[in-house]
C-alpha positions, 0 to 999 in steps of 0.5 A, a space after each residue: 662593550 667594555 675595556 680597561 687599562 692600568 699603567 704603573 707610572 713607576 714601572 713605565 718610567 723605568 721601562 719605557 722612554 717615551 722621549 726616545 726618537 720615533 716613539 711618539 710618531 709610532 704611538 700618537 697622532 699629530 694632535 695627540 703629540 701637540 697636546 703632549 708638547 703643550 702639557 705641563 705634565 707630559 709624562 702623565 699625559 703620555 700614559 693617560 693617552 696610552 691607557 685611553 687607547 688600550 682600554 678602547 682597543 679592548 672594548 673594540 676587540 669585543 665588538 669586532 672580534 679581530 686583532 689590529 694593533 695600531 695605536 695611531 688608529 685610535 685618536 684620543 680626545 681628553 675632555 674635562 677632568 676624567 672624561 674623554 673619548 677615543 675614535 677608531 674607524 668612526 666608532 666612539 669609545 667613551 673613557 673615564 680615567 683616574 690618576 693616582 699617585 703612581 698609576 693611571 687607570 682608564 676604562 672605556 665603554 662603547 655606547 652609553 654608560 652602564 650603571 651596572 659596571 663594577 670596577 676596582 684596582 688591586 695593589 699587587 705584592 707579588 707580580 708572579 701571582 697577578 692573574 690569580 689575584 685579579 681572577 679572585 677579585 673578579 670572582 669575589 665581586 661577581 659572587 657578591 653582586 649576584 649572590 652566587 657561590 665563588 666556587 661555581 665561578 671561573 674565568 677563562 680567556 677565549 681565542 682572542 685573549 678576552 676573559 670570559 666568566 663561567 658559572 658552573 661551566 656555562 659561559 655567562 653574559 657578564 663581561 669582564 676586562 682585566 689589566 695589569 702592569 707592575 704593582 697594579 691590576 684592575 678589572 671591570 665587569 658589566 652585568 
């Protein structure tokens, strides 16, 4: 099971004042708050932890098929460099985070790392075309990898809002996760 999340750091700086009273208590556990308070780059760490939680939430949603939005239920344990783990109700989700000049991208997976993952970050010029741009990027990547025709592929969200890939109107077993925020979109697929 997979999930991914991306944060446009410039937009997050404008939209979300994480220093406002009560924000950290609603979103981060005591151990996460302690990490943030000791960090030399607290802004980066806040959004990295947020991205880890979001990507693990998306992976969990695929497994459990129920929506429970409770950021405090997801306990982040950043590891060395880009690797980390998120624990939720006894289940461990492994994460890999990348930090760019003005974005943070994390993808999560349950179980072992799947080497058949494909992922990319898409820079958006027009925020009103985000979904279409991401869908086209996923379809192009899958068509290339599987040697399928792009016009045979489509993406539709299920009742839980999880994107699913269809080929010739039949649901495939290929998993895809989409995320967008501000000027950036990201996707990952698992074949």
